[in-house]
DRENDO-1510 file (C-alpha; in Angstrom, 1 decimal, always signed):
<recs>
REC; n; res; u; v; w
REC; 1; UNK; -15.7; +25.1; -9.3 .
REC; 2; UNK; -13.0; +23.8; -11.9 .
REC; 3; UNK; -10.7; +21.1; -10.9 .
REC; 4; UNK; -8.5; +18.4; -12.4 .
REC; 5; UNK; -8.3; +14.9; -11.2 .
REC; 6; UNK; -4.9; +13.2; -12.1 .
REC; 7; UNK; -4.9; +9.5; -11.7 .
REC; 8; UNK; -8.1; +7.4; -12.1 .
REC; 9; UNK; -7.7; +4.4; -10.1 .
REC; 10; UNK; -10.7; +3.1; -8.0 .
REC; 11; UNK; -10.7; +6.2; -5.8 .
REC; 12; UNK; -9.6; +8.8; -8.3 .
REC; 13; UNK; -12.2; +7.9; -10.9 .
REC; 14; UNK; -15.0; +7.8; -8.2 .
REC; 15; UNK; -14.0; +11.1; -6.8 .
REC; 16; UNK; -14.0; +12.6; -10.2 .
REC; 17; UNK; -17.7; +11.2; -10.7 .
REC; 18; UNK; -18.7; +12.5; -7.3 .
REC; 19; UNK; -17.5; +16.0; -8.1 .
REC; 20; UNK; -19.0; +16.2; -11.5 .
REC; 21; UNK; -22.2; +14.9; -10.2 .
REC; 22; UNK; -22.0; +17.7; -7.6 .
REC; 23; UNK; -21.9; +20.4; -10.3 .
REC; 24; UNK; -18.2; +21.0; -10.4 .
REC; 25; UNK; -16.4; +21.2; -13.7 .
REC; 26; UNK; -14.0; +18.3; -13.7 .
REC; 27; UNK; -11.1; +17.7; -16.0 .
REC; 28; UNK; -9.5; +14.1; -15.9 .
REC; 29; UNK; -6.2; +12.9; -16.9 .
REC; 30; UNK; -4.8; +9.3; -16.6 .
REC; 31; UNK; -1.5; +7.8; -18.1 .
REC; 32; UNK; -3.8; +5.4; -19.8 .
REC; 33; UNK; -5.5; +8.1; -21.8 .
REC; 34; UNK; -8.5; +5.9; -23.0 .
REC; 35; UNK; -9.5; +5.5; -19.4 .
REC; 36; UNK; -9.8; +9.3; -19.0 .
REC; 37; UNK; -11.7; +9.7; -22.2 .
REC; 38; UNK; -14.0; +6.9; -21.4 .
REC; 39; UNK; -14.9; +8.2; -18.1 .
REC; 40; UNK; -15.5; +11.7; -19.4 .
REC; 41; UNK; -17.9; +10.4; -22.0 .
REC; 42; UNK; -20.2; +8.9; -19.3 .
REC; 43; UNK; -20.3; +12.1; -17.1 .
REC; 44; UNK; -21.8; +15.6; -17.5 .
REC; 45; UNK; -19.6; +18.4; -16.2 .
REC; 46; UNK; -16.5; +16.3; -17.2 .
REC; 47; UNK; -13.9; +16.6; -19.8 .
REC; 48; UNK; -10.6; +14.7; -20.4 .
REC; 49; UNK; -7.2; +15.6; -21.7 .
REC; 50; UNK; -4.5; +13.4; -23.3 .
REC; 51; UNK; -1.5; +15.2; -21.9 .
REC; 52; UNK; -0.8; +17.3; -18.7 .
REC; 53; UNK; +0.2; +20.3; -20.9 .
REC; 54; UNK; -3.5; +20.4; -22.2 .
REC; 55; UNK; -4.6; +21.1; -18.5 .
REC; 56; UNK; -3.4; +24.6; -18.7 .
REC; 57; UNK; -6.0; +25.6; -21.4 .
REC; 58; UNK; -8.9; +23.7; -19.9 .
REC; 59; UNK; -8.6; +25.4; -16.4 .
REC; 60; UNK; -8.9; +29.0; -15.5 .
REC; 61; UNK; -6.2; +30.3; -13.1 .
REC; 62; UNK; -6.0; +29.9; -10.2 .
REC; 63; UNK; -6.0; +26.3; -11.1 .
REC; 64; UNK; -6.6; +23.3; -8.8 .
REC; 65; UNK; -5.0; +19.9; -9.5 .
REC; 66; UNK; -5.9; +17.0; -7.4 .
REC; 67; UNK; -3.2; +14.2; -7.6 .
REC; 68; UNK; -4.5; +10.6; -7.0 .
REC; 69; UNK; -1.5; +8.5; -8.1 .
REC; 70; UNK; +0.4; +5.9; -6.0 .
REC; 71; UNK; +2.4; +7.3; -3.1 .
REC; 72; UNK; +6.2; +7.7; -3.6 .
REC; 73; UNK; +8.0; +8.0; -6.9 .
REC; 74; UNK; +4.8; +8.3; -8.9 .
REC; 75; UNK; +3.5; +11.2; -6.9 .
REC; 76; UNK; +6.9; +13.1; -7.0 .
REC; 77; UNK; +7.0; +12.5; -10.9 .
REC; 78; UNK; +3.4; +13.9; -11.2 .
REC; 79; UNK; +4.3; +17.0; -9.1 .
REC; 80; UNK; +7.4; +17.6; -11.0 .
REC; 81; UNK; +5.5; +17.7; -14.2 .
REC; 82; UNK; +2.8; +19.9; -12.9 .
REC; 83; UNK; +5.5; +22.4; -11.7 .
REC; 84; UNK; +6.6; +22.7; -15.2 .
REC; 85; UNK; +3.2; +23.8; -16.5 .
REC; 86; UNK; +1.3; +25.4; -13.7 .
REC; 87; UNK; +1.8; +29.1; -12.7 .
REC; 88; UNK; +2.1; +31.1; -9.5 .
REC; 89; UNK; -1.2; +30.9; -7.5 .
REC; 90; UNK; -2.2; +27.5; -8.7 .
REC; 91; UNK; -2.8; +24.7; -6.1 .
REC; 92; UNK; -1.7; +21.1; -6.0 .
REC; 93; UNK; -3.5; +18.6; -3.8 .
REC; 94; UNK; -2.2; +15.4; -2.9 .
REC; 95; UNK; -5.0; +12.9; -1.9 .
REC; 96; UNK; -3.1; +9.7; -2.0 .
REC; 97; UNK; -1.6; +7.7; +0.8 .
REC; 98; UNK; +1.7; +9.7; +0.9 .
REC; 99; UNK; +4.1; +9.6; +3.8 .
REC; 100; UNK; +3.7; +12.7; +5.8 .
REC; 101; UNK; +7.3; +13.8; +5.7 .
REC; 102; UNK; +7.1; +13.6; +1.9 .
REC; 103; UNK; +4.3; +15.9; +2.0 .
REC; 104; UNK; +6.2; +18.4; +4.2 .
REC; 105; UNK; +9.1; +18.3; +1.7 .
REC; 106; UNK; +6.9; +18.7; -1.3 .
REC; 107; UNK; +5.1; +21.7; +0.4 .
REC; 108; UNK; +8.4; +23.5; +0.8 .
REC; 109; UNK; +9.3; +22.9; -2.8 .
REC; 110; UNK; +6.0; +23.8; -4.2 .
REC; 111; UNK; +5.8; +27.0; -2.1 .
REC; 112; UNK; +9.3; +28.2; -3.4 .
REC; 113; UNK; +7.6; +28.1; -6.9 .
REC; 114; UNK; +4.8; +30.3; -5.9 .
REC; 115; UNK; +2.2; +27.6; -5.7 .
REC; 116; UNK; -0.1; +26.2; -3.0 .
REC; 117; UNK; +0.1; +22.7; -1.6 .
REC; 118; UNK; -2.7; +20.8; +0.3 .
REC; 119; UNK; -2.3; +17.2; +1.6 .
REC; 120; UNK; -5.5; +15.3; +2.1 .
REC; 121; UNK; -5.6; +12.1; +4.0 .
REC; 122; UNK; -8.4; +10.4; +2.1 .
REC; 123; UNK; -10.5; +7.4; +3.3 .
REC; 124; UNK; -13.7; +5.9; +2.0 .
REC; 125; UNK; -12.4; +3.4; -0.5 .
REC; 126; UNK; -14.7; +2.1; -3.2 .
REC; 127; UNK; -17.7; +3.3; -1.2 .
REC; 128; UNK; -16.8; +6.8; -1.4 .
REC; 129; UNK; -18.8; +7.5; -4.6 .
REC; 130; UNK; -22.1; +6.8; -2.9 .
REC; 131; UNK; -21.3; +7.3; +0.9 .
REC; 132; UNK; -18.7; +10.2; +0.6 .
REC; 133; UNK; -15.1; +10.6; +1.6 .
REC; 134; UNK; -13.5; +11.0; +4.9 .
REC; 135; UNK; -10.8; +13.8; +4.5 .
REC; 136; UNK; -8.2; +15.0; +6.8 .
REC; 137; UNK; -6.7; +18.1; +5.3 .
REC; 138; UNK; -3.4; +19.8; +6.0 .
REC; 139; UNK; -1.8; +22.9; +4.3 .
REC; 140; UNK; -2.6; +26.6; +4.0 .
REC; 141; UNK; -5.8; +27.3; +5.9 .
REC; 142; UNK; -6.8; +30.3; +3.6 .
REC; 143; UNK; -6.4; +28.0; +0.4 .
REC; 144; UNK; -8.4; +25.3; +2.0 .
REC; 145; UNK; -11.1; +27.7; +2.9 .
REC; 146; UNK; -11.2; +28.9; -0.8 .
REC; 147; UNK; -11.6; +25.3; -2.0 .
REC; 148; UNK; -14.4; +24.5; +0.7 .
REC; 149; UNK; -17.0; +23.6; -1.9 .
REC; 150; UNK; -14.8; +20.8; -3.2 .
REC; 151; UNK; -14.5; +19.2; +0.1 .
REC; 152; UNK; -18.2; +19.7; +1.0 .
REC; 153; UNK; -19.0; +17.8; -2.2 .
REC; 154; UNK; -16.7; +14.9; -1.6 .
REC; 155; UNK; -17.6; +14.5; +2.0 .
REC; 156; UNK; -20.5; +12.4; +3.5 .
REC; 157; UNK; -22.2; +15.7; +4.2 .
REC; 158; UNK; -21.1; +19.3; +3.8 .
REC; 159; UNK; -20.4; +19.6; +7.6 .
REC; 160; UNK; -19.5; +16.1; +8.3 .
REC; 161; UNK; -16.4; +13.8; +7.5 .
REC; 162; UNK; -13.9; +16.5; +6.7 .
REC; 163; UNK; -11.8; +19.2; +8.2 .
REC; 164; UNK; -8.6; +21.1; +8.5 .
REC; 165; UNK; -6.2; +19.3; +10.9 .
REC; 166; UNK; -2.9; +21.4; +10.6 .
REC; 167; UNK; -0.1; +22.6; +8.4 .
REC; 168; UNK; +1.3; +20.7; +5.4 .
REC; 169; UNK; +1.9; +17.2; +6.3 .
REC; 170; UNK; -0.7; +17.0; +9.1 .
REC; 171; UNK; -3.4; +15.6; +6.8 .
REC; 172; UNK; -1.3; +12.6; +5.7 .
REC; 173; UNK; -0.1; +12.2; +9.3 .
REC; 174; UNK; -3.4; +12.0; +10.8 .
REC; 175; UNK; -4.6; +9.5; +7.9 .
REC; 176; UNK; -1.4; +7.3; +8.8 .
REC; 177; UNK; -2.5; +7.0; +12.4 .
REC; 178; UNK; -6.1; +6.4; +11.3 .
REC; 179; UNK; -4.9; +3.5; +9.2 .
REC; 180; UNK; -2.8; +2.1; +12.1 .
REC; 181; UNK; -5.8; +2.2; +14.2 .
REC; 182; UNK; -7.7; +0.4; +11.5 .
REC; 183; UNK; -5.1; -2.4; +11.6 .
REC; 184; UNK; -5.8; -2.8; +15.2 .
REC; 185; UNK; -9.6; -2.9; +14.9 .
REC; 186; UNK; -9.5; -5.3; +11.9 .
REC; 187; UNK; -7.2; -7.7; +13.8 .
REC; 188; UNK; -9.5; -7.8; +17.0 .
REC; 189; UNK; -12.5; -8.5; +14.9 .
REC; 190; UNK; -10.6; -11.3; +13.0 .
REC; 191; UNK; -9.4; -12.9; +16.2 .
REC; 192; UNK; -12.7; -12.7; +18.0 .
REC; 193; UNK; -14.6; -14.3; +15.1 .
REC; 194; UNK; -12.0; -17.0; +14.8 .
REC; 195; UNK; -12.5; -18.0; +18.5 .
REC; 196; UNK; -16.2; -18.2; +17.9 .
REC; 197; UNK; -15.6; -20.2; +14.6 .
REC; 198; UNK; -13.4; -22.7; +16.3 .
REC; 199; UNK; -15.9; -23.3; +19.2 .
REC; 200; UNK; -17.5; -26.5; +17.6 .
REC; 201; UNK; -19.6; -27.3; +20.6 .
REC; 202; UNK; -22.1; -24.5; +19.8 .
REC; 203; UNK; -22.1; -24.5; +16.0 .
REC; 204; UNK; -22.3; -20.8; +16.1 .
REC; 205; UNK; -24.1; -18.8; +13.3 .
REC; 206; UNK; -21.4; -16.1; +12.7 .
REC; 207; UNK; -23.7; -14.1; +10.4 .
REC; 208; UNK; -26.5; -13.9; +12.9 .
REC; 209; UNK; -24.1; -12.9; +15.7 .
REC; 210; UNK; -22.7; -10.2; +13.5 .
REC; 211; UNK; -26.3; -8.9; +12.9 .
REC; 212; UNK; -26.8; -8.9; +16.7 .
REC; 213; UNK; -23.7; -6.8; +17.3 .
REC; 214; UNK; -24.4; -4.4; +14.6 .
REC; 215; UNK; -27.4; -2.8; +16.5 .
REC; 216; UNK; -26.9; -1.6; +20.1 .
REC; 217; UNK; -23.5; -3.2; +20.7 .
REC; 218; UNK; -20.5; -1.2; +21.7 .
REC; 219; UNK; -18.4; -3.0; +19.1 .
REC; 220; UNK; -20.9; -1.9; +16.1 .
REC; 221; UNK; -19.1; -0.2; +13.5 .
REC; 222; UNK; -18.7; +0.0; +9.7 .
REC; 223; UNK; -16.1; -2.7; +9.6 .
REC; 224; UNK; -18.7; -5.0; +11.4 .
REC; 225; UNK; -21.2; -4.1; +8.5 .
REC; 226; UNK; -18.5; -5.2; +6.0 .
REC; 227; UNK; -17.9; -8.4; +8.0 .
REC; 228; UNK; -21.7; -9.0; +7.7 .
REC; 229; UNK; -21.6; -8.5; +4.0 .
REC; 230; UNK; -18.6; -11.0; +3.6 .
REC; 231; UNK; -20.3; -13.6; +5.8 .
REC; 232; UNK; -23.6; -13.5; +4.0 .
REC; 233; UNK; -21.7; -14.8; +0.9 .
REC; 234; UNK; -20.0; -17.7; +2.6 .
REC; 235; UNK; -19.3; -18.0; +6.4 .
REC; 236; UNK; -16.4; -20.3; +5.7 .
REC; 237; UNK; -14.8; -17.9; +3.4 .
REC; 238; UNK; -13.7; -20.8; +1.1 .
REC; 239; UNK; -12.9; -18.6; -1.8 .
REC; 240; UNK; -10.7; -16.3; +0.3 .
REC; 241; UNK; -7.0; -16.9; +0.8 .
REC; 242; UNK; -5.6; -15.8; +4.3 .
REC; 243; UNK; -3.0; -13.5; +2.7 .
REC; 244; UNK; -3.3; -9.9; +4.0 .
REC; 245; UNK; -1.2; -7.1; +2.4 .
REC; 246; UNK; -0.4; -3.8; +3.9 .
REC; 247; UNK; -0.2; -0.5; +2.0 .
REC; 248; UNK; +2.4; +1.2; +4.1 .
REC; 249; UNK; +0.5; +3.4; +6.6 .
REC; 250; UNK; +0.6; +0.8; +9.3 .
REC; 251; UNK; +4.3; +0.5; +9.1 .
REC; 252; UNK; +4.7; +4.1; +9.2 .
REC; 253; UNK; +2.6; +4.4; +12.2 .
REC; 254; UNK; +4.6; +1.8; +14.1 .
REC; 255; UNK; +7.8; +3.6; +13.1 .
REC; 256; UNK; +6.6; +6.9; +14.2 .
REC; 257; UNK; +5.3; +5.4; +17.6 .
REC; 258; UNK; +8.9; +4.1; +18.1 .
REC; 259; UNK; +10.5; +7.5; +17.2 .
REC; 260; UNK; +8.1; +9.2; +19.7 .
REC; 261; UNK; +8.6; +6.6; +22.5 .
REC; 262; UNK; +4.9; +5.8; +22.4 .
REC; 263; UNK; +3.9; +2.2; +23.3 .
REC; 264; UNK; +1.5; +1.0; +20.5 .
REC; 265; UNK; +1.6; -2.7; +21.1 .
REC; 266; UNK; -1.8; -3.5; +19.4 .
REC; 267; UNK; -1.1; -1.7; +16.2 .
REC; 268; UNK; +2.4; -3.1; +16.0 .
REC; 269; UNK; +1.2; -6.6; +16.6 .
REC; 270; UNK; -1.6; -6.2; +13.9 .
REC; 271; UNK; +1.0; -5.2; +11.5 .
REC; 272; UNK; +3.1; -8.3; +12.3 .
REC; 273; UNK; +0.1; -10.5; +12.1 .
REC; 274; UNK; -0.2; -9.4; +8.4 .
REC; 275; UNK; +3.4; -10.5; +7.8 .
REC; 276; UNK; +2.6; -13.9; +9.3 .
REC; 277; UNK; -0.5; -14.2; +7.0 .
REC; 278; UNK; +1.9; -14.3; +4.0 .
REC; 279; UNK; +3.9; -17.3; +5.2 .
REC; 280; UNK; +2.8; -20.7; +3.8 .
REC; 281; UNK; +4.5; -22.2; +6.9 .
REC; 282; UNK; +6.2; -20.4; +9.6 .
REC; 283; UNK; +9.8; -21.3; +10.3 .
REC; 284; UNK; +9.5; -19.7; +13.7 .
REC; 285; UNK; +6.6; -22.0; +14.4 .
REC; 286; UNK; +8.5; -25.0; +13.4 .
REC; 287; UNK; +11.4; -24.0; +15.6 .
REC; 288; UNK; +9.0; -23.5; +18.5 .
REC; 289; UNK; +7.7; -26.9; +18.1 .
REC; 290; UNK; +11.2; -28.4; +17.8 .
REC; 291; UNK; +12.3; -26.6; +21.0 .
REC; 292; UNK; +9.4; -28.0; +23.0 .
REC; 293; UNK; +10.2; -31.4; +21.8 .
REC; 294; UNK; +13.8; -31.1; +22.9 .
REC; 295; UNK; +13.3; -29.8; +26.5 .
REC; 296; UNK; +10.0; -31.5; +27.3 .
REC; 297; UNK; +9.6; -34.3; +24.9 .
REC; 298; UNK; +6.4; -32.8; +23.6 .
REC; 299; UNK; +5.1; -34.4; +20.3 .
REC; 300; UNK; +5.6; -32.7; +17.0 .
REC; 301; UNK; +3.5; -33.1; +13.8 .
REC; 302; UNK; +5.3; -34.7; +11.0 .
REC; 303; UNK; +5.1; -32.4; +8.1 .
REC; 304; UNK; +4.7; -35.3; +5.6 .
REC; 305; UNK; +1.7; -36.5; +7.6 .
REC; 306; UNK; +0.3; -33.1; +7.7 .
REC; 307; UNK; +0.4; -32.8; +4.0 .
REC; 308; UNK; -1.4; -36.2; +3.8 .
</recs>
């Protein structure tokens, strides 16, 4: 099947590779055009274009354009540009980390133009090229069925790791919740390993413990596999700064839980812990120490001595 991949970041470029290696005819576009040309030179079944306008001539209708650019304004701008060149019956797929309400809005606008819209919550990260991608798909079921071979190629297996979850917006909604859960799982692992790390009496080998847990334990998971890989390099993580970003989905999940009167304390707290990680020193922690000193005479650590 013919398909265009627009946006060649870490995921977009590897998705293009996986599709081409699966026998699909892939056309790639990137705002840095040299990146698109370089990628196409290395892959069979792949060609590149320098402008979006060239896509029309490279794809036979009904065309399929898969957008993999940053969520928000960049995605809107790309869709606007595609609506200028595509024709009725063509399909736009948004596989980025878009907010689900944006996908609902975009679907309505695209439908008015006579085109199809599919939103795909895409997981798999940098491992997707070899392991396959998890895809939660929303949109028009008949159009998704027509494009089934694309999803089968990108998935870990033709019948595993992907599926239709509901109308437009549902794909990104499910991916949003998926990432919220991921926040909580990651935080639990991080806290557990820190408890063991600080138990000096036992001098625990965290890498060995990780390996024990990876087989037969109820906490075994791909995240644990990744922890094992990180610890094999350096158990003290000396080269890693404890500064943790969030890409938006966790915030959206917490906001949605509040809007729906759903208690989600673990996901919420895991998001807040990421905020704490970005502070060189917490003013709130300082104030807590000062309050304890004021009401109970509890000792405080002098900041100048701490620096020494």
